PQR file with spaces between the fields and no chain letter, atoms N, CA, C, O and H, PARSE charges and radii, in Angstrom:
ATOM       1  N    MET     1       6.064   15.660    7.040 -0.4000 1.5000
ATOM       2  CA   MET     1       5.528   14.404    6.681 -0.0000 2.0000
ATOM       3  C    MET     1       6.564   13.354    5.623  0.5500 1.7000
ATOM       4  O    MET     1       7.455   13.630    4.819 -0.5500 1.4000
ATOM       5  N    SER     2       5.811   11.756    6.182 -0.4000 1.5000
ATOM       6  CA   SER     2       6.642   10.801    6.046 -0.0000 2.0000
ATOM       7  C    SER     2       5.686   10.370    5.245  0.5500 1.7000
ATOM       8  O    SER     2       4.464   10.450    5.364 -0.5500 1.4000
ATOM       9  H    SER     2       5.088   11.532    6.835  0.4000 1.0000
ATOM      10  N    VAL     3       6.830    9.564    3.811 -0.4000 1.5000
ATOM      11  CA   VAL     3       6.623    9.262    2.831 -0.0000 2.0000
ATOM      12  C    VAL     3       7.228    7.929    2.842  0.5500 1.7000
ATOM      13  O    VAL     3       8.392    7.985    3.236 -0.5500 1.4000
ATOM      14  H    VAL     3       7.824    9.499    3.715  0.4000 1.0000
ATOM      15  N    GLU     4       6.870    6.861    2.571 -0.4000 1.5000
ATOM      16  CA   GLU     4       7.561    5.710    1.931 -0.0000 2.0000
ATOM      17  C    GLU     4       6.772    4.561    0.852  0.5500 1.7000
ATOM      18  O    GLU     4       5.638    4.452    0.387 -0.5500 1.4000
ATOM      19  H    GLU     4       5.924    6.816    2.251  0.4000 1.0000
ATOM      20  N    ARG     5       7.671    4.025    0.781 -0.4000 1.5000
ATOM      21  CA   ARG     5       6.901    3.225   -0.681 -0.0000 2.0000
ATOM      22  C    ARG     5       6.218    1.760    0.026  0.5500 1.7000
ATOM      23  O    ARG     5       6.377    0.934    0.925 -0.5500 1.4000
ATOM      24  H    ARG     5       8.593    4.113    1.159  0.4000 1.0000
ATOM      25  N    LEU     6       5.207    2.208   -1.312 -0.4000 1.5000
ATOM      26  CA   LEU     6       4.216    1.378   -0.676 -0.0000 2.0000
ATOM      27  C    LEU     6       3.891   -0.066   -0.784  0.5500 1.7000
ATOM      28  O    LEU     6       2.782   -0.531   -0.519 -0.5500 1.4000
ATOM      29  H    LEU     6       5.078    2.878   -2.043  0.4000 1.0000
ATOM      30  N    ASP     7       5.397   -1.071   -1.377 -0.4000 1.5000
ATOM      31  CA   ASP     7       4.997   -1.894   -1.143 -0.0000 2.0000
ATOM      32  C    ASP     7       6.041   -2.278    0.364  0.5500 1.7000
ATOM      33  O    ASP     7       6.107   -3.440    0.765 -0.5500 1.4000
ATOM      34  H    ASP     7       6.298   -0.693   -1.593  0.4000 1.0000
ATOM      35  N    LYS     8       6.681   -1.309    0.966 -0.4000 1.5000
ATOM      36  CA   LYS     8       7.390   -1.422    2.227 -0.0000 2.0000
ATOM      37  C    LYS     8       6.381   -1.115    3.635  0.5500 1.7000
ATOM      38  O    LYS     8       6.605   -1.487    4.787 -0.5500 1.4000
ATOM      39  H    LYS     8       6.627   -0.365    0.641  0.4000 1.0000
ATOM      40  N    ILE     9       5.306   -0.381    3.169 -0.4000 1.5000
ATOM      41  CA   ILE     9       4.271    0.020    4.363 -0.0000 2.0000
ATOM      42  C    ILE     9       3.462   -1.717    4.449  0.5500 1.7000
ATOM      43  O    ILE     9       3.280   -2.411    5.449 -0.5500 1.4000
ATOM      44  H    ILE     9       5.124   -0.079    2.233  0.4000 1.0000
ATOM      45  N    ILE    10       3.198   -1.936    3.354 -0.4000 1.5000
ATOM      46  CA   ILE    10       2.192   -2.851    4.025 -0.0000 2.0000
ATOM      47  C    ILE    10       2.667   -4.408    3.760  0.5500 1.7000
ATOM      48  O    ILE    10       1.798   -5.244    3.508 -0.5500 1.4000
ATOM      49  H    ILE    10       3.346   -1.373    2.542  0.4000 1.0000
ATOM      50  N    SER    11       4.098   -4.800    3.821 -0.4000 1.5000
ATOM      51  CA   SER    11       5.128   -5.263    4.403 -0.0000 2.0000
ATOM      52  C    SER    11       5.625   -5.591    5.693  0.5500 1.7000
ATOM      53  O    SER    11       6.098   -6.621    6.174 -0.5500 1.4000
ATOM      54  H    SER    11       4.804   -4.122    4.025  0.4000 1.0000
ATOM      55  N    SER    12       5.271   -3.818    6.371 -0.4000 1.5000
ATOM      56  CA   SER    12       5.402   -3.462    7.099 -0.0000 2.0000
ATOM      57  C    SER    12       4.314   -3.444    8.869  0.5500 1.7000
ATOM      58  O    SER    12       4.369   -3.226   10.080 -0.5500 1.4000
ATOM      59  H    SER    12       4.887   -2.981    5.980  0.4000 1.0000
ATOM      60  N    GLN    13       3.512   -3.829    7.818 -0.4000 1.5000
ATOM      61  CA   GLN    13       1.902   -3.470    8.590 -0.0000 2.0000
ATOM      62  C    GLN    13       1.314   -4.543    8.722  0.5500 1.7000
ATOM      63  O    GLN    13       0.602   -4.827    9.685 -0.5500 1.4000
ATOM      64  H    GLN    13       3.467   -4.007    6.835  0.4000 1.0000
ATOM      65  N    SER    14       1.618   -5.467    7.489 -0.4000 1.5000
ATOM      66  CA   SER    14       1.156   -6.742    7.610 -0.0000 2.0000
ATOM      67  C    SER    14       1.707   -7.979    7.634  0.5500 1.7000
ATOM      68  O    SER    14       2.913   -8.220    7.672 -0.5500 1.4000
ATOM      69  H    SER    14       2.197   -5.236    6.707  0.4000 1.0000
ATOM      70  N    THR    15       0.358   -9.171    7.602 -0.4000 1.5000
ATOM      71  CA   THR    15       1.344  -10.158    7.710 -0.0000 2.0000
ATOM      72  C    THR    15       1.587  -10.667    5.351  0.5500 1.7000
ATOM      73  O    THR    15       1.388  -11.675    4.672 -0.5500 1.4000
ATOM      74  H    THR    15      -0.622   -8.976    7.572  0.4000 1.0000
ATOM      75  N    PHE    16       1.987   -9.518    5.123 -0.4000 1.5000
ATOM      76  CA   PHE    16       3.008  -10.112    3.396 -0.0000 2.0000
ATOM      77  C    PHE    16       4.233  -10.247    3.849  0.5500 1.7000
ATOM      78  O    PHE    16       4.604   -9.985    4.993 -0.5500 1.4000
ATOM      79  H    PHE    16       2.150   -8.700    5.674  0.4000 1.0000
ATOM      80  N    SER    17       4.842  -10.629    3.024 -0.4000 1.5000
ATOM      81  CA   SER    17       6.022  -10.141    2.830 -0.0000 2.0000
ATOM      82  C    SER    17       6.262   -9.033    1.909  0.5500 1.7000
ATOM      83  O    SER    17       5.267   -8.491    1.428 -0.5500 1.4000
ATOM      84  H    SER    17       4.541  -10.842    2.094  0.4000 1.0000
ATOM      85  N    ARG    18       7.920   -8.430    1.450 -0.4000 1.5000
ATOM      86  CA   ARG    18       7.121   -8.024    0.627 -0.0000 2.0000
ATOM      87  C    ARG    18       7.572   -8.476   -0.702  0.5500 1.7000
ATOM      88  O    ARG    18       7.340   -7.777   -1.689 -0.5500 1.4000
ATOM      89  H    ARG    18       8.728   -8.871    1.841  0.4000 1.0000
ATOM      90  N    LYS    19       8.330   -9.825   -0.814 -0.4000 1.5000
ATOM      91  CA   LYS    19       7.560  -10.063   -2.396 -0.0000 2.0000
ATOM      92  C    LYS    19       6.385  -10.855   -2.431  0.5500 1.7000
ATOM      93  O    LYS    19       6.434  -11.557   -3.441 -0.5500 1.4000
ATOM      94  H    LYS    19       8.519  -10.393   -0.013  0.4000 1.0000
ATOM      95  N    ASP    20       5.213  -11.084   -1.693 -0.4000 1.5000
ATOM      96  CA   ASP    20       3.789  -11.459   -1.366 -0.0000 2.0000
ATOM      97  C    ASP    20       2.860   -9.273   -2.363  0.5500 1.7000
ATOM      98  O    ASP    20       2.042   -9.030   -3.251 -0.5500 1.4000
ATOM      99  H    ASP    20       5.173  -10.513   -0.872  0.4000 1.0000
ATOM     100  N    ALA    21       3.681   -8.457   -1.462 -0.4000 1.5000
ATOM     101  CA   ALA    21       3.284   -7.375   -1.325 -0.0000 2.0000
ATOM     102  C    ALA    21       3.617   -7.006   -2.693  0.5500 1.7000
ATOM     103  O    ALA    21       2.681   -6.801   -3.466 -0.5500 1.4000
ATOM     104  H    ALA    21       4.345   -8.654   -0.741  0.4000 1.0000
ATOM     105  N    ARG    22       4.824   -6.892   -3.105 -0.4000 1.5000
ATOM     106  CA   ARG    22       4.837   -6.865   -5.108 -0.0000 2.0000
ATOM     107  C    ARG    22       4.069   -6.935   -5.273  0.5500 1.7000
ATOM     108  O    ARG    22       3.453   -5.875   -5.168 -0.5500 1.4000
ATOM     109  H    ARG    22       5.584   -7.059   -2.478  0.4000 1.0000
ATOM     110  N    ASN    23       3.216   -8.207   -5.708 -0.4000 1.5000
ATOM     111  CA   ASN    23       2.295   -8.826   -6.225 -0.0000 2.0000
ATOM     112  C    ASN    23       1.334   -8.201   -6.156  0.5500 1.7000
ATOM     113  O    ASN    23       1.098   -7.379   -7.042 -0.5500 1.4000
ATOM     114  H    ASN    23       3.717   -9.069   -5.793  0.4000 1.0000
ATOM     115  N    LEU    24       0.661   -8.337   -5.331 -0.4000 1.5000
ATOM     116  CA   LEU    24      -0.493   -7.524   -4.725 -0.0000 2.0000
ATOM     117  C    LEU    24      -0.388   -6.299   -5.197  0.5500 1.7000
ATOM     118  O    LEU    24      -1.415   -6.393   -5.869 -0.5500 1.4000
ATOM     119  H    LEU    24       0.852   -9.005   -4.612  0.4000 1.0000
ATOM     120  N    ILE    25      -0.136   -5.561   -5.350 -0.4000 1.5000
ATOM     121  CA   ILE    25      -0.201   -4.204   -5.714 -0.0000 2.0000
ATOM     122  C    ILE    25       0.116   -4.665   -7.467  0.5500 1.7000
ATOM     123  O    ILE    25      -0.803   -4.335   -8.216 -0.5500 1.4000
ATOM     124  H    ILE    25       0.699   -5.485   -4.805  0.4000 1.0000
ATOM     125  N    LYS    26       1.143   -5.279   -8.047 -0.4000 1.5000
ATOM     126  CA   LYS    26       1.197   -5.342   -9.579 -0.0000 2.0000
ATOM     127  C    LYS    26       0.278   -6.205  -10.727  0.5500 1.7000
ATOM     128  O    LYS    26       0.263   -6.291  -11.955 -0.5500 1.4000
ATOM     129  H    LYS    26       1.890   -5.547   -7.438  0.4000 1.0000
ATOM     130  N    ASP    27      -0.815   -7.047   -9.084 -0.4000 1.5000
ATOM     131  CA   ASP    27      -2.406   -7.845   -9.383 -0.0000 2.0000
ATOM     132  C    ASP    27      -3.226   -6.534   -9.144  0.5500 1.7000
ATOM     133  O    ASP    27      -4.419   -6.825   -9.221 -0.5500 1.4000
ATOM     134  H    ASP    27      -0.803   -6.977   -8.086  0.4000 1.0000
ATOM     135  N    GLY    28      -3.008   -4.898   -8.824 -0.4000 1.5000
ATOM     136  CA   GLY    28      -3.975   -4.578   -8.969 -0.0000 2.0000
ATOM     137  C    GLY    28      -5.167   -4.479   -7.658  0.5500 1.7000
ATOM     138  O    GLY    28      -6.217   -3.836   -7.663 -0.5500 1.4000
ATOM     139  H    GLY    28      -2.038   -4.662   -8.761  0.4000 1.0000
ATOM     140  N    GLY    29      -4.653   -5.269   -6.667 -0.4000 1.5000
ATOM     141  CA   GLY    29      -4.964   -5.773   -5.480 -0.0000 2.0000
ATOM     142  C    GLY    29      -5.446   -4.513   -4.560  0.5500 1.7000
ATOM     143  O    GLY    29      -6.434   -4.338   -3.847 -0.5500 1.4000
ATOM     144  H    GLY    29      -3.800   -5.792   -6.664  0.4000 1.0000
ATOM     145  N    VAL    30      -4.088   -3.555   -4.957 -0.4000 1.5000
ATOM     146  CA   VAL    30      -4.354   -1.800   -3.796 -0.0000 2.0000
ATOM     147  C    VAL    30      -4.337   -0.484   -4.655  0.5500 1.7000
ATOM     148  O    VAL    30      -3.825   -0.002   -5.665 -0.5500 1.4000
ATOM     149  H    VAL    30      -3.286   -3.697   -5.537  0.4000 1.0000
ATOM     150  N    LYS    31      -5.367   -0.148   -3.455 -0.4000 1.5000
ATOM     151  CA   LYS    31      -5.768    0.989   -4.032 -0.0000 2.0000
ATOM     152  C    LYS    31      -5.311    2.537   -2.932  0.5500 1.7000
ATOM     153  O    LYS    31      -5.541    2.734   -1.739 -0.5500 1.4000
ATOM     154  H    LYS    31      -5.784   -0.539   -2.634  0.4000 1.0000
ATOM     155  N    VAL    32      -4.696    3.292   -3.827 -0.4000 1.5000
ATOM     156  CA   VAL    32      -4.914    5.057   -2.906 -0.0000 2.0000
ATOM     157  C    VAL    32      -5.105    5.903   -3.737  0.5500 1.7000
ATOM     158  O    VAL    32      -4.804    6.350   -4.844 -0.5500 1.4000
ATOM     159  H    VAL    32      -4.509    3.132   -4.796  0.4000 1.0000
ATOM     160  N    ASN    33      -6.067    6.041   -2.328 -0.4000 1.5000
ATOM     161  CA   ASN    33      -7.111    7.103   -2.570 -0.0000 2.0000
ATOM     162  C    ASN    33      -7.632    7.076   -4.026  0.5500 1.7000
ATOM     163  O    ASN    33      -7.472    7.704   -5.072 -0.5500 1.4000
ATOM     164  H    ASN    33      -6.311    5.678   -1.429  0.4000 1.0000
ATOM     165  N    GLY    34      -8.497    5.785   -3.445 -0.4000 1.5000
ATOM     166  CA   GLY    34      -9.680    4.743   -3.696 -0.0000 2.0000
ATOM     167  C    GLY    34      -8.850    5.027   -5.680  0.5500 1.7000
ATOM     168  O    GLY    34      -9.586    4.658   -6.595 -0.5500 1.4000
ATOM     169  H    GLY    34      -8.626    5.275   -2.594  0.4000 1.0000
ATOM     170  N    GLU    35      -7.864    5.456   -5.961 -0.4000 1.5000
ATOM     171  CA   GLU    35      -7.167    4.618   -7.827 -0.0000 2.0000
ATOM     172  C    GLU    35      -6.612    3.644   -7.489  0.5500 1.7000
ATOM     173  O    GLU    35      -6.277    3.578   -6.307 -0.5500 1.4000
ATOM     174  H    GLU    35      -7.266    5.755   -5.218  0.4000 1.0000
ATOM     175  N    VAL    36      -6.337    2.632   -8.304 -0.4000 1.5000
ATOM     176  CA   VAL    36      -5.977    1.749   -8.561 -0.0000 2.0000
ATOM     177  C    VAL    36      -4.132    1.957   -8.861  0.5500 1.7000
ATOM     178  O    VAL    36      -3.812    2.773   -9.725 -0.5500 1.4000
ATOM     179  H    VAL    36      -6.610    2.685   -9.265  0.4000 1.0000
ATOM     180  N    VAL    37      -3.159    1.285   -8.205 -0.4000 1.5000
ATOM     181  CA   VAL    37      -1.948    1.524   -7.668 -0.0000 2.0000
ATOM     182  C    VAL    37      -1.143    0.171   -8.343  0.5500 1.7000
ATOM     183  O    VAL    37      -1.526   -0.834   -7.745 -0.5500 1.4000
ATOM     184  H    VAL    37      -3.419    0.622   -7.503  0.4000 1.0000
ATOM     185  N    THR    38      -0.208   -0.138   -9.340 -0.4000 1.5000
ATOM     186  CA   THR    38      -0.296   -1.190   -9.994 -0.0000 2.0000
ATOM     187  C    THR    38       1.403   -1.442   -9.962  0.5500 1.7000
ATOM     188  O    THR    38       2.027   -2.486  -10.152 -0.5500 1.4000
ATOM     189  H    THR    38       0.103    0.679   -9.826  0.4000 1.0000
ATOM     190  N    SER    39       2.028    0.308   -9.558 -0.4000 1.5000
ATOM     191  CA   SER    39       3.724    0.229   -9.328 -0.0000 2.0000
ATOM     192  C    SER    39       4.052   -0.090   -7.194  0.5500 1.7000
ATOM     193  O    SER    39       3.773    0.854   -6.455 -0.5500 1.4000
ATOM     194  H    SER    39       1.521    1.156   -9.404  0.4000 1.0000
ATOM     195  N    PRO    40       4.455   -1.054   -6.732 -0.5600 1.5000
ATOM     196  CA   PRO    40       5.573   -1.490   -5.849  0.2800 2.0000
ATOM     197  C    PRO    40       5.738   -0.292   -5.657  0.5500 1.7000
ATOM     198  O    PRO    40       5.270    0.343   -4.712 -0.5500 1.4000
ATOM     199  N    ASP    41       6.531    0.201   -6.682 -0.4000 1.5000
ATOM     200  CA   ASP    41       7.650    1.087   -5.978 -0.0000 2.0000
ATOM     201  C    ASP    41       7.063    3.291   -5.941  0.5500 1.7000
ATOM     202  O    ASP    41       7.705    4.339   -5.999 -0.5500 1.4000
ATOM     203  H    ASP    41       6.911   -0.315   -7.450  0.4000 1.0000
ATOM     204  N    ALA    42       5.293    2.869   -5.794 -0.4000 1.5000
ATOM     205  CA   ALA    42       4.716    4.257   -5.785 -0.0000 2.0000
ATOM     206  C    ALA    42       4.821    4.814   -4.076  0.5500 1.7000
ATOM     207  O    ALA    42       4.811    4.167   -3.029 -0.5500 1.4000
ATOM     208  H    ALA    42       4.771    2.017   -5.747  0.4000 1.0000
ATOM     209  N    LYS    43       4.887    5.784   -4.250 -0.4000 1.5000
ATOM     210  CA   LYS    43       5.335    6.250   -3.240 -0.0000 2.0000
ATOM     211  C    LYS    43       4.153    7.230   -1.651  0.5500 1.7000
ATOM     212  O    LYS    43       3.518    8.244   -1.946 -0.5500 1.4000
ATOM     213  H    LYS    43       4.894    6.309   -5.101  0.4000 1.0000
ATOM     214  N    PHE    44       4.131    6.910   -0.825 -0.4000 1.5000
ATOM     215  CA   PHE    44       2.410    6.878   -0.151 -0.0000 2.0000
ATOM     216  C    PHE    44       3.217    8.101    1.124  0.5500 1.7000
ATOM     217  O    PHE    44       4.389    8.304    1.439 -0.5500 1.4000
ATOM     218  H    PHE    44       4.646    6.087   -0.586  0.4000 1.0000
ATOM     219  N    ASP    45       2.544    8.405    1.354 -0.4000 1.5000
ATOM     220  CA   ASP    45       1.833   10.084    2.213 -0.0000 2.0000
ATOM     221  C    ASP    45       1.659    9.502    3.275  0.5500 1.7000
ATOM     222  O    ASP    45       0.457    9.348    3.059 -0.5500 1.4000
ATOM     223  H    ASP    45       1.592    8.241    1.098  0.4000 1.0000
ATOM     224  N    MET    46       1.835    8.902    4.522 -0.4000 1.5000
ATOM     225  CA   MET    46       1.419    8.267    5.213 -0.0000 2.0000
ATOM     226  C    MET    46       0.891    8.988    5.991  0.5500 1.7000
ATOM     227  O    MET    46       0.297    8.245    6.773 -0.5500 1.4000
ATOM     228  H    MET    46       2.811    9.027    4.698  0.4000 1.0000
ATOM     229  N    GLU    47       0.586   10.987    6.537 -0.4000 1.5000
ATOM     230  CA   GLU    47      -0.474   11.147    7.368 -0.0000 2.0000
ATOM     231  C    GLU    47      -1.482   12.091    5.829  0.5500 1.7000
ATOM     232  O    GLU    47      -2.591   12.512    6.159 -0.5500 1.4000
ATOM     233  H    GLU    47       1.069   11.591    5.903  0.4000 1.0000
ATOM     234  N    SER    48      -1.278   12.212    5.118 -0.4000 1.5000
ATOM     235  CA   SER    48      -2.726   12.317    4.188 -0.0000 2.0000
ATOM     236  C    SER    48      -3.341   11.737    3.144  0.5500 1.7000
ATOM     237  O    SER    48      -4.290   12.069    2.434 -0.5500 1.4000
ATOM     238  H    SER    48      -0.377   11.870    4.849  0.4000 1.0000
ATOM     239  N    ASP    49      -2.480   10.620    3.192 -0.4000 1.5000
ATOM     240  CA   ASP    49      -3.297    9.728    1.808 -0.0000 2.0000
ATOM     241  C    ASP    49      -3.973    8.440    2.893  0.5500 1.7000
ATOM     242  O    ASP    49      -3.882    8.213    4.099 -0.5500 1.4000
ATOM     243  H    ASP    49      -1.710   10.350    3.770  0.4000 1.0000
ATOM     244  N    THR    50      -4.787    7.674    1.544 -0.4000 1.5000
ATOM     245  CA   THR    50      -5.739    6.570    2.613 -0.0000 2.0000
ATOM     246  C    THR    50      -4.844    5.221    1.559  0.5500 1.7000
ATOM     247  O    THR    50      -3.939    5.450    0.757 -0.5500 1.4000
ATOM     248  H    THR    50      -4.861    7.859    0.564  0.4000 1.0000
ATOM     249  N    LEU    51      -5.421    3.900    1.877 -0.4000 1.5000
ATOM     250  CA   LEU    51      -4.628    2.696    1.390 -0.0000 2.0000
ATOM     251  C    LEU    51      -5.646    1.769    1.673  0.5500 1.7000
ATOM     252  O    LEU    51      -5.730    1.509    2.873 -0.5500 1.4000
ATOM     253  H    LEU    51      -6.156    3.713    2.529  0.4000 1.0000
ATOM     254  N    SER    52      -6.602    1.079    0.801 -0.4000 1.5000
ATOM     255  CA   SER    52      -7.416    0.044    0.916 -0.0000 2.0000
ATOM     256  C    SER    52      -6.720   -0.676    0.189  0.5500 1.7000
ATOM     257  O    SER    52      -5.829   -0.328   -0.586 -0.5500 1.4000
ATOM     258  H    SER    52      -6.534    1.291   -0.174  0.4000 1.0000
ATOM     259  N    LEU    53      -7.381   -2.434    0.577 -0.4000 1.5000
ATOM     260  CA   LEU    53      -6.735   -3.326    0.293 -0.0000 2.0000
ATOM     261  C    LEU    53      -8.044   -4.302   -0.390  0.5500 1.7000
ATOM     262  O    LEU    53      -9.179   -4.570    0.005 -0.5500 1.4000
ATOM     263  H    LEU    53      -8.105   -2.717    1.206  0.4000 1.0000
ATOM     264  N    PHE    54      -7.541   -4.531   -1.158 -0.4000 1.5000
ATOM     265  CA   PHE    54      -8.873   -5.793   -1.691 -0.0000 2.0000
ATOM     266  C    PHE    54     -10.368   -4.776   -1.538  0.5500 1.7000
ATOM     267  O    PHE    54     -11.457   -5.280   -1.263 -0.5500 1.4000
ATOM     268  H    PHE    54      -6.619   -4.313   -1.478  0.4000 1.0000
ATOM     269  N    ASP    55     -10.252   -3.921   -1.672 -0.4000 1.5000
ATOM     270  CA   ASP    55     -11.659   -2.828   -1.414 -0.0000 2.0000
ATOM     271  C    ASP    55     -11.827   -2.406   -0.386  0.5500 1.7000
ATOM     272  O    ASP    55     -12.702   -1.557   -0.217 -0.5500 1.4000
ATOM     273  H    ASP    55      -9.367   -3.512   -1.895  0.4000 1.0000
ATOM     274  N    LYS    56     -10.870   -2.959    0.884 -0.4000 1.5000
ATOM     275  CA   LYS    56     -11.404   -2.400    2.112 -0.0000 2.0000
ATOM     276  C    LYS    56     -10.304   -1.622    2.600  0.5500 1.7000
ATOM     277  O    LYS    56      -9.103   -1.818    2.415 -0.5500 1.4000
ATOM     278  H    LYS    56     -10.159   -3.649    0.747  0.4000 1.0000
ATOM     279  N    ALA    57     -10.884   -0.697    3.260 -0.4000 1.5000
ATOM     280  CA   ALA    57      -9.922   -0.041    3.616 -0.0000 2.0000
ATOM     281  C    ALA    57      -8.677   -0.544    4.687  0.5500 1.7000
ATOM     282  O    ALA    57      -8.975   -1.629    5.185 -0.5500 1.4000
ATOM     283  H    ALA    57     -11.860   -0.538    3.410  0.4000 1.0000
ATOM     284  N    PHE    58      -7.747   -0.175    5.021 -0.4000 1.5000
ATOM     285  CA   PHE    58      -5.797   -0.844    5.387 -0.0000 2.0000
ATOM     286  C    PHE    58      -6.012    0.701    6.285  0.5500 1.7000
ATOM     287  O    PHE    58      -6.469    1.755    5.843 -0.5500 1.4000
ATOM     288  H    PHE    58      -7.505    0.707    4.616  0.4000 1.0000
ATOM     289  N    LYS    59      -5.447    0.365    7.843 -0.4000 1.5000
ATOM     290  CA   LYS    59      -5.210    1.527    8.826 -0.0000 2.0000
ATOM     291  C    LYS    59      -4.330    1.196    8.205  0.5500 1.7000
ATOM     292  O    LYS    59      -4.248    0.054    7.752 -0.5500 1.4000
ATOM     293  H    LYS    59      -5.075   -0.491    8.202  0.4000 1.0000
ATOM     294  N    VAL    60      -3.236    2.321    7.982 -0.4000 1.5000
ATOM     295  CA   VAL    60      -1.707    2.683    8.193 -0.0000 2.0000
ATOM     296  C    VAL    60      -1.189    3.251    9.649  0.5500 1.7000
ATOM     297  O    VAL    60      -1.502    4.394    9.981 -0.5500 1.4000
ATOM     298  H    VAL    60      -3.303    3.248    8.350  0.4000 1.0000
ATOM     299  N    LYS    61      -0.512    2.549   10.375 -0.4000 1.5000
ATOM     300  CA   LYS    61      -0.314    2.848   11.062 -0.0000 2.0000
ATOM     301  C    LYS    61       1.227    3.957   11.582  0.5500 1.7000
ATOM     302  O    LYS    61       2.339    3.630   11.168 -0.5500 1.4000
ATOM     303  H    LYS    61      -0.258    1.620   10.105  0.4000 1.0000
ATOM     304  N    ARG    62       1.078    5.061   12.380 -0.4000 1.5000
ATOM     305  CA   ARG    62       2.124    5.909   11.689 -0.0000 2.0000
ATOM     306  C    ARG    62       3.001    6.503   12.542  0.5500 1.7000
ATOM     307  O    ARG    62       3.901    7.220   12.102 -0.5500 1.4000
ATOM     308  H    ARG    62       0.174    5.326   12.717  0.4000 1.0000
């Protein structure tokens, strides 16, 4: 099981900086398993969770 902080995953696997990723999450632009997440510190399980940005699926590289 590989668990990482949500802001770290988004910034490392996209063009968003860590600061931009944190703001995106706080503004409600990120969903984990279909639920809006507003805490950049939230944990994301790379093996079982799904992620979407702006209501579009975001493929997480494991």
